[in-house]
DRENKOLKOL-431461 format. One record per residue (C-alpha): residue number from 1; residue in three letters; x, y, z. Coordinates in pm, whole numbers, plus 32768, in hexadecimal, padded with zeros to 4 digits. Each point is the difference from the previous one (the first is absolute). Example, Ala and Ser with C-alpha at 12.3 -4.5 7.8 and 13.67 -1.06 7.14 Angstrom:
DRENKOLKOL-431461
<nr:1, rest:ALA, xx:84CE, yy:7E3E, zz:830C>
<nr:2, rest:SER, xx:8089, yy:8158, zz:7FBE>
//
This chain:
DRENKOLKOL-431461
<nr:1, rest:UNK, xx:8003, yy:7FEA, zz:7FCE>
<nr:2, rest:UNK, xx:8083, yy:8185, zz:7FF1>
<nr:3, rest:UNK, xx:8047, yy:80F3, zz:80BC>
<nr:4, rest:UNK, xx:7F30, yy:813B, zz:7FDF>
<nr:5, rest:UNK, xx:8126, yy:815D, zz:8081>
<nr:6, rest:UNK, xx:7F73, yy:80BB, zz:8138>
<nr:7, rest:UNK, xx:8033, yy:811B, zz:7EF2>
<nr:8, rest:UNK, xx:7EA6, yy:7F8D, zz:7F31>
<nr:9, rest:UNK, xx:7F69, yy:802D, zz:8136>
<nr:10, rest:UNK, xx:7FF9, yy:817E, zz:8047>
<nr:11, rest:UNK, xx:803C, yy:8019, zz:7E77>
<nr:12, rest:UNK, xx:7EF0, yy:7F6E, zz:7FB9>
<nr:13, rest:UNK, xx:7EF0, yy:80FB, zz:80C9>
<nr:14, rest:UNK, xx:80D2, yy:8142, zz:7FAD>
<nr:15, rest:UNK, xx:7FB8, yy:7FBE, zz:7E81>
<nr:16, rest:UNK, xx:7E90, yy:7FD5, zz:8052>
<nr:17, rest:UNK, xx:7FC2, yy:812F, zz:8098>
<nr:18, rest:UNK, xx:80D0, yy:80D0, zz:7F39>
<nr:19, rest:UNK, xx:7F3F, yy:7F83, zz:7EE8>
<nr:20, rest:UNK, xx:7EB6, yy:8062, zz:80B2>
<nr:21, rest:UNK, xx:8090, yy:8124, zz:8040>
<nr:22, rest:UNK, xx:800C, yy:8051, zz:7E8A>
<nr:23, rest:UNK, xx:7EDF, yy:7FE3, zz:7F91>
<nr:24, rest:UNK, xx:7F13, yy:80B4, zz:80EB>
<nr:25, rest:UNK, xx:7F93, yy:814D, zz:7F64>
<nr:26, rest:UNK, xx:809C, yy:8125, zz:804D>
<nr:27, rest:UNK, xx:7FCF, yy:80DD, zz:811E>
<nr:28, rest:UNK, xx:808F, yy:8120, zz:7F6B>
<nr:29, rest:UNK, xx:7E5E, yy:8053, zz:7FED>
<nr:30, rest:UNK, xx:7F74, yy:7F77, zz:7ECF>
<nr:31, rest:UNK, xx:7F4C, yy:7EB4, zz:8070>
<nr:32, rest:UNK, xx:7F8D, yy:7F10, zz:7EEF>
<nr:33, rest:UNK, xx:7EC5, yy:7FEC, zz:80DE>
<nr:34, rest:UNK, xx:7F3F, yy:8127, zz:80A6>
<nr:35, rest:UNK, xx:7FAE, yy:7FB4, zz:813F>
<nr:36, rest:UNK, xx:7E7D, yy:7FD6, zz:804C>
<nr:37, rest:UNK, xx:7F6F, yy:813E, zz:8070>
<nr:38, rest:UNK, xx:7EE8, yy:8027, zz:80EB>
<nr:39, rest:UNK, xx:7E85, yy:801C, zz:7F56>
<nr:40, rest:UNK, xx:7F48, yy:80B1, zz:8159>
<nr:41, rest:UNK, xx:7ECB, yy:7F4D, zz:8034>
<nr:42, rest:UNK, xx:7EBE, yy:801C, zz:7F24>
<nr:43, rest:UNK, xx:7EAA, yy:7FF1, zz:800F>
<nr:44, rest:UNK, xx:7F33, yy:7F88, zz:7EC1>
<nr:45, rest:UNK, xx:7F12, yy:80E7, zz:7FC9>
<nr:46, rest:UNK, xx:806B, yy:816D, zz:8005>
<nr:47, rest:UNK, xx:7F3D, yy:80F5, zz:810E>
<nr:48, rest:UNK, xx:7EE7, yy:80F0, zz:7F6B>
<nr:49, rest:UNK, xx:7FDA, yy:8150, zz:805B>
<nr:50, rest:UNK, xx:7EB4, yy:7FD4, zz:805A>
<nr:51, rest:UNK, xx:7F83, yy:7F17, zz:8110>
<nr:52, rest:UNK, xx:7E91, yy:7F88, zz:8040>
<nr:53, rest:UNK, xx:7F4C, yy:7F6F, zz:815A>
<nr:54, rest:UNK, xx:7EC8, yy:7F46, zz:7FEF>
<nr:55, rest:UNK, xx:7F32, yy:7FA8, zz:811F>
<nr:56, rest:UNK, xx:7EBE, yy:7FC4, zz:805A>
<nr:57, rest:UNK, xx:7F57, yy:8052, zz:8110>
<nr:58, rest:UNK, xx:7ECE, yy:7F66, zz:8082>
<nr:59, rest:UNK, xx:7EEE, yy:80DA, zz:8082>
<nr:60, rest:UNK, xx:7F33, yy:802A, zz:8151>
<nr:61, rest:UNK, xx:7EB5, yy:7F6E, zz:7F8E>
<nr:62, rest:UNK, xx:7F42, yy:8082, zz:8150>
<nr:63, rest:UNK, xx:8063, yy:8161, zz:7F72>
<nr:64, rest:UNK, xx:7FC6, yy:7FE1, zz:7F0A>
<nr:65, rest:UNK, xx:814D, yy:802D, zz:7F63>
<nr:66, rest:UNK, xx:8035, yy:7F54, zz:7EC8>
<nr:67, rest:UNK, xx:8169, yy:7F30, zz:7F98>
<nr:68, rest:UNK, xx:80F0, yy:8105, zz:7F66>
<nr:69, rest:UNK, xx:8128, yy:7FA5, zz:7ECD>
<nr:70, rest:UNK, xx:812E, yy:80D8, zz:80A5>
<nr:71, rest:UNK, xx:8116, yy:805F, zz:7EF5>
<nr:72, rest:UNK, xx:8126, yy:80AD, zz:80AC>
<nr:73, rest:UNK, xx:80C9, yy:805D, zz:7EC6>
<nr:74, rest:UNK, xx:81B9, yy:805E, zz:804A>
<nr:75, rest:UNK, xx:80B5, yy:8114, zz:7F11>
<nr:76, rest:UNK, xx:8168, yy:7F92, zz:7FFA>
<nr:77, rest:UNK, xx:805B, yy:80EB, zz:7F17>
<nr:78, rest:UNK, xx:7F67, yy:8128, zz:7F4A>
<nr:79, rest:UNK, xx:7E98, yy:7FA5, zz:7F36>
<nr:80, rest:UNK, xx:7F17, yy:8097, zz:7EFA>
<nr:81, rest:UNK, xx:7F0F, yy:7F6E, zz:7F52>
<nr:82, rest:UNK, xx:7F6A, yy:7F6F, zz:80E1>
<nr:83, rest:UNK, xx:7F1B, yy:7EFA, zz:7FC1>
<nr:84, rest:UNK, xx:7F12, yy:7F0B, zz:80BF>
<nr:85, rest:UNK, xx:7EEE, yy:7EE7, zz:7F79>
<nr:86, rest:UNK, xx:7F7E, yy:7F3C, zz:80EA>
<nr:87, rest:UNK, xx:7F6C, yy:7EB9, zz:7F9C>
<nr:88, rest:UNK, xx:7EBD, yy:7F5E, zz:80E2>
<nr:89, rest:UNK, xx:7FD0, yy:7E96, zz:7FA0>
<nr:90, rest:UNK, xx:7E68, yy:7FAD, zz:7FAF>
<nr:91, rest:UNK, xx:7F33, yy:7FE2, zz:8114>
<nr:92, rest:UNK, xx:80A9, yy:80DF, zz:80FC>
<nr:93, rest:UNK, xx:7F56, yy:818E, zz:7FEF>
<nr:94, rest:UNK, xx:80EC, yy:814E, zz:803C>
<nr:95, rest:UNK, xx:7FA8, yy:812B, zz:8069>
<nr:96, rest:UNK, xx:80A8, yy:8131, zz:7F94>
<nr:97, rest:UNK, xx:80E3, yy:7F8A, zz:7F00>
<nr:98, rest:UNK, xx:7FE9, yy:809A, zz:7EB3>
<nr:99, rest:UNK, xx:7FF5, yy:7EFA, zz:7EBD>
<nr:100, rest:UNK, xx:814A, yy:8092, zz:7F61>
<nr:101, rest:UNK, xx:8121, yy:8040, zz:8064>
<nr:102, rest:UNK, xx:8077, yy:8144, zz:813C>
<nr:103, rest:UNK, xx:80E7, yy:80FA, zz:7FB4>
<nr:104, rest:UNK, xx:80B0, yy:7FE9, zz:8130>
<nr:105, rest:UNK, xx:80E1, yy:8180, zz:804A>
<nr:106, rest:UNK, xx:8192, yy:7FB4, zz:7FD7>
<nr:107, rest:UNK, xx:80AE, yy:7F89, zz:80FA>
<nr:108, rest:UNK, xx:8102, yy:8065, zz:80CF>
<nr:109, rest:UNK, xx:8120, yy:7EC9, zz:8057>
<nr:110, rest:UNK, xx:7F62, yy:7FAB, zz:8148>
<nr:111, rest:UNK, xx:7EAC, yy:807B, zz:7FEE>
<nr:112, rest:UNK, xx:7F24, yy:7ED0, zz:80A9>
<nr:113, rest:UNK, xx:7E96, yy:8028, zz:7F56>
<nr:114, rest:UNK, xx:7EE7, yy:7F2A, zz:80CB>
<nr:115, rest:UNK, xx:7ECC, yy:7FA8, zz:7EE5>
<nr:116, rest:UNK, xx:7EA1, yy:7F34, zz:80CF>
<nr:117, rest:UNK, xx:7F1C, yy:7F7C, zz:7F29>
<nr:118, rest:UNK, xx:7EC5, yy:7FC0, zz:80D6>
<nr:119, rest:UNK, xx:7FC1, yy:7E82, zz:7F5B>
<nr:120, rest:UNK, xx:7E9E, yy:7ED3, zz:803C>
<nr:121, rest:UNK, xx:801B, yy:7E98, zz:7FAC>
<nr:122, rest:UNK, xx:7E89, yy:7FCA, zz:7F4E>
<nr:123, rest:UNK, xx:803D, yy:7E94, zz:8030>
<nr:124, rest:UNK, xx:811F, yy:7F1E, zz:8104>
<nr:125, rest:UNK, xx:8148, yy:7FC7, zz:7F40>
<nr:126, rest:UNK, xx:8145, yy:8032, zz:7F96>
<nr:127, rest:UNK, xx:8056, yy:8198, zz:7F49>
<nr:128, rest:UNK, xx:8156, yy:8003, zz:7F3F>
<nr:129, rest:UNK, xx:7FEA, yy:8192, zz:801E>
<nr:130, rest:UNK, xx:8121, yy:80A7, zz:7F6B>
<nr:131, rest:UNK, xx:80AB, yy:8181, zz:7FBE>
<nr:132, rest:UNK, xx:8099, yy:806D, zz:7EAB>
<nr:133, rest:UNK, xx:80CD, yy:8120, zz:8016>
<nr:134, rest:UNK, xx:80D1, yy:8070, zz:7E9E>
<nr:135, rest:UNK, xx:80D7, yy:814F, zz:8078>
<nr:136, rest:UNK, xx:8104, yy:80A7, zz:7F3E>
<nr:137, rest:UNK, xx:819B, yy:809A, zz:80C8>
<nr:138, rest:UNK, xx:803A, yy:811E, zz:7FB7>
<nr:139, rest:UNK, xx:80FC, yy:7F9C, zz:7EEE>
<nr:140, rest:UNK, xx:7EEB, yy:7FC0, zz:7F14>
<nr:141, rest:UNK, xx:802C, yy:7E51, zz:8067>
<nr:142, rest:UNK, xx:7E83, yy:7F78, zz:8008>
<nr:143, rest:UNK, xx:7FC2, yy:7EC6, zz:80FD>
<nr:144, rest:UNK, xx:7EEC, yy:7F27, zz:802E>
<nr:145, rest:UNK, xx:7F9B, yy:7F1E, zz:813B>
<nr:146, rest:UNK, xx:7EE8, yy:7F83, zz:80CD>
<nr:147, rest:UNK, xx:7FC9, yy:7F3A, zz:815E>
<nr:148, rest:UNK, xx:7F19, yy:7F58, zz:8049>
<nr:149, rest:UNK, xx:7F34, yy:7F48, zz:813B>
<nr:150, rest:UNK, xx:7F2A, yy:7EA9, zz:804F>
<nr:151, rest:UNK, xx:7EBC, yy:809B, zz:8101>
<nr:152, rest:UNK, xx:7F33, yy:7EA8, zz:806A>
<nr:153, rest:UNK, xx:7EA9, yy:8056, zz:803B>
<nr:154, rest:UNK, xx:7F2D, yy:7F49, zz:80B4>
<nr:155, rest:UNK, xx:803C, yy:7E64, zz:7FF6>
<nr:156, rest:UNK, xx:817C, yy:7F89, zz:7FF3>
<nr:157, rest:UNK, xx:806D, yy:7FBB, zz:7E9A>
<nr:158, rest:UNK, xx:8076, yy:7E6D, zz:7FD9>
<nr:159, rest:UNK, xx:818C, yy:7FEE, zz:8034>
<nr:160, rest:UNK, xx:80BD, yy:80A6, zz:7EC9>
<nr:161, rest:UNK, xx:80B0, yy:80D0, zz:7F95>
<nr:162, rest:UNK, xx:7F9E, yy:8159, zz:7F7C>
<nr:163, rest:UNK, xx:80B8, yy:8123, zz:7F6A>
<nr:164, rest:UNK, xx:7F50, yy:8103, zz:7FEF>
<nr:165, rest:UNK, xx:8011, yy:803A, zz:7E4D>
<nr:166, rest:UNK, xx:81A3, yy:7FCF, zz:807E>
<nr:167, rest:UNK, xx:80F8, yy:7F09, zz:7F2D>
<nr:168, rest:UNK, xx:8112, yy:7F79, zz:8116>
<nr:169, rest:UNK, xx:8167, yy:7FB8, zz:7F37>
<nr:170, rest:UNK, xx:813C, yy:7F44, zz:8076>
<nr:171, rest:UNK, xx:814F, yy:80E8, zz:8035>
<nr:172, rest:UNK, xx:8152, yy:7FC0, zz:7FEB>
<nr:173, rest:UNK, xx:8127, yy:810D, zz:804C>
<nr:174, rest:UNK, xx:8066, yy:8061, zz:7E8D>
<nr:175, rest:UNK, xx:817C, yy:7F9F, zz:80A0>
<nr:176, rest:UNK, xx:7F8B, yy:7E58, zz:803C>
<nr:177, rest:UNK, xx:8049, yy:7F2D, zz:7E7A>
<nr:178, rest:UNK, xx:7E7A, yy:7F78, zz:7F91>
<nr:179, rest:UNK, xx:7FAB, yy:7EC5, zz:7F58>
//
């Protein structure tokens, strides 16, 4: 059997290390692969400068007070030409609401307005009430949004899902790969 000289045990690791250093990218300022960028967490949908919140308040039957739909309108920016359109289903009577779109005075940034509409159910059931808003920003862009609420009057409905005219969308952040 042939014996390996001891110098090989020292020289072999030194050659391997020097070869590894030669094939590394230079660290003089440019790299072959850029470092990963920090991506801020984003939401699935952007926020609109107008928020609509709907709530149905049941009236007190002993006092003769009718139920009412309360719409809270919150502006996050200067809004011009705000048009509101109520959509009440059949079997629900709303008083004090015009048949067509209602025009609101311009809303300032941070302003809140409360609208109340008295409603009366003509029958028992579930009533999907919607409020649609069309508005224009000071820079000329125009947007349309809507919000809905479900009012259960009388006998409870069978189990299931009610979306009050809305729809659901599954969303993932943009940074995740899509199938």
